[in-house]
Structures are given as structure tokens and as C-alpha cells.
C-alpha positions as CSV (number, residue, x, y, z in Angstrom):
1,R,171.6,32.5,126.3
2,V,169.0,29.8,126.4
3,S,171.0,28.0,129.1
4,M,171.4,31.2,131.1
5,L,167.6,31.6,131.1
6,A,167.1,27.9,131.9
7,V,169.3,28.1,135.0
8,V,167.4,31.2,136.2
9,G,164.0,29.7,135.4
10,Y,164.9,26.4,137.0
11,L,166.0,28.0,140.3
12,T,163.0,30.4,140.3
13,T,160.4,27.6,139.9
14,A,162.3,25.3,142.3
15,S,162.1,28.1,144.9
16,G,158.3,28.0,144.6
17,Y,157.6,31.1,142.6
18,R,154.9,30.8,139.9
19,F,153.4,33.3,137.5
20,P,150.0,34.7,138.5
21,N,147.1,32.4,137.5
22,F,149.6,29.6,136.7
23,P,148.3,26.2,137.8
24,A,149.5,25.6,141.3
25,D,149.7,21.8,141.0
26,V,152.5,22.0,138.3
27,P,155.8,20.9,139.9
28,A,159.2,22.3,139.1
29,G,161.7,20.6,136.8
30,F,161.0,17.6,134.6
31,G,157.7,16.9,136.4
32,A,156.3,20.0,134.8
33,W,156.2,18.4,131.3
34,K,154.0,15.5,132.4
35,A,151.8,17.8,134.5
36,L,151.3,20.3,131.7
37,G,150.6,17.6,129.2
38,S,147.8,16.1,131.3
39,S,145.4,19.1,131.3
40,D,143.9,21.3,128.6
41,D,145.3,24.5,130.2
42,G,148.7,22.9,130.3
43,K,148.5,21.8,126.6
44,A,147.6,25.4,125.7
45,I,150.7,26.6,127.7
46,L,152.9,24.1,125.8
47,A,151.4,25.2,122.5
48,Q,152.2,28.8,123.3
49,M,155.8,27.9,124.2
50,M,156.3,26.1,120.9
51,A,154.8,29.0,118.9
52,F,157.1,31.4,120.7
53,F,160.1,29.2,120.0
54,A,159.2,29.0,116.3
55,V,158.7,32.7,115.9
56,A,161.9,33.5,117.8
57,E,163.9,31.1,115.5
58,I,162.3,32.6,112.4
59,V,162.9,36.3,113.2
60,N,166.5,35.8,114.5
61,R,168.2,34.3,111.5
62,D,169.5,35.5,108.2
63,A,166.9,35.0,105.5
64,D,166.5,36.2,102.0
65,W,163.3,38.0,102.9
66,L,164.9,39.9,105.8
67,D,166.8,43.1,105.1
68,N,169.5,42.5,107.7
69,E,172.7,40.4,107.9
70,A,174.3,39.2,111.1
71,E,177.8,40.6,111.8
72,F,178.8,37.2,113.3
73,V,177.2,33.9,114.2
74,G,174.9,34.5,117.2
75,D,174.3,38.1,116.4
76,F,170.6,38.5,117.1
77,R,170.4,42.3,116.9
78,N,168.5,42.2,113.6
79,G,169.7,45.6,112.8
80,K,167.4,47.0,115.5
81,L,169.2,46.7,118.9
82,D,172.6,48.3,119.4
83,F,173.2,49.3,123.0
84,G,176.5,50.8,121.9
85,W,177.9,47.7,120.2
86,D,178.9,49.5,117.0
87,K,181.0,52.0,119.0
88,F,183.4,49.3,120.3
89,D,186.6,48.5,118.4
90,D,187.2,45.0,117.0
91,A,189.4,43.9,120.0
92,T,186.7,44.9,122.5
93,K,184.0,43.2,120.5
94,L,186.0,40.0,120.3
95,R,186.7,40.1,124.1
96,K,183.0,40.7,124.9
97,R,181.9,37.9,122.6
98,A,184.4,35.5,124.3
99,I,183.0,36.6,127.7
100,E,179.5,35.8,126.5
101,L,180.5,32.4,125.2
102,N,182.2,31.5,128.4
103,N,179.2,32.6,130.5
104,G,177.0,30.5,128.1
105,R,179.3,27.5,128.6
106,A,179.1,27.9,132.4
107,A,175.3,28.1,132.2
108,Q,175.2,24.9,130.1
109,M,177.1,23.1,132.8
110,G,174.9,24.6,135.4
111,I,171.6,23.5,133.9
112,L,173.1,20.1,133.1
113,G,174.1,19.7,136.7
114,L,170.6,20.7,137.9
115,M,169.0,18.3,135.5
116,V,171.3,15.4,136.5
117,H,170.8,16.1,140.2
118,E,167.0,16.1,139.7
119,Q,167.1,12.8,138.0
120,L,169.4,11.2,140.6
121,G,167.3,12.6,143.5
122,G,168.7,13.9,146.7
123,E,169.3,17.4,148.0
124,L,171.2,20.3,146.5
125,P,172.9,22.9,148.8
126,I,171.0,25.9,147.2
127,V,167.9,24.4,145.8
128,G,167.1,21.9,148.5
129,P,165.4,18.6,148.1
130,M,164.7,17.5,144.6
């Protein structure tokens, strides 16, 4: 899921879209890390990102102090989200999990390809010059 978001985020920022009030001089891709680390606002953004990642990791895992238990590895529902998952039979659940895994693997290759192309330089058919 992280790779899926990474591909969408990479292509969105590479197309020139930025959040409102986001510093306009921050480039897309790997250049963003250096640019964000060089200003106080950028450091605040990085700190917010790290805090979000930490909280997301903590609340989406099995822990003794939580009253939920994952049905399978990667089950991030936390007993709160369902969207009809519990109504599926076991074969359908297994098929849907396999689809999700394959989509995740494809996204991993996609973000890896985007990162490699950025480091090599050049031009991509969809994204354009790197």
C-alpha cells in the first residue's frame, strides 16, 4: 500500500501539483529531501511526516494493550473498518488478498523504476524530463 501511494505521490508532484501553501521551491523526487532539510518550514514538514509514520505504525499492529487481533498479516482494519470483508467466504478473501499483494508488487516495481530513472537522469514517456 505504501508503494501504491508512493507511485501516485511521485507522479502527482512530478506533474507540478503542490498542496496549498507548500513551499514552491521544493522540487519533486529525491531533491525534495535536501530542499526540505534546508529550511525551518521544511524541517517542520519532515517532523510531521515522521510523527505520522510513528503513529500509523503503532496503531496498526497487534499489541497487548489493544483489544483487537489481526485476521492475517497486513490486516489493518483494527476491528473498526469492514466494508463487507466479513461477508466474503474464505476463497474470495484469499483471492482478494492475492490481488492486493500482486498490485502491491507491481507498485513496488513502479516506484523502483521511477527512482532509478530519476537517478540516471533522462526523460520518461509519461513523466517527462527528470
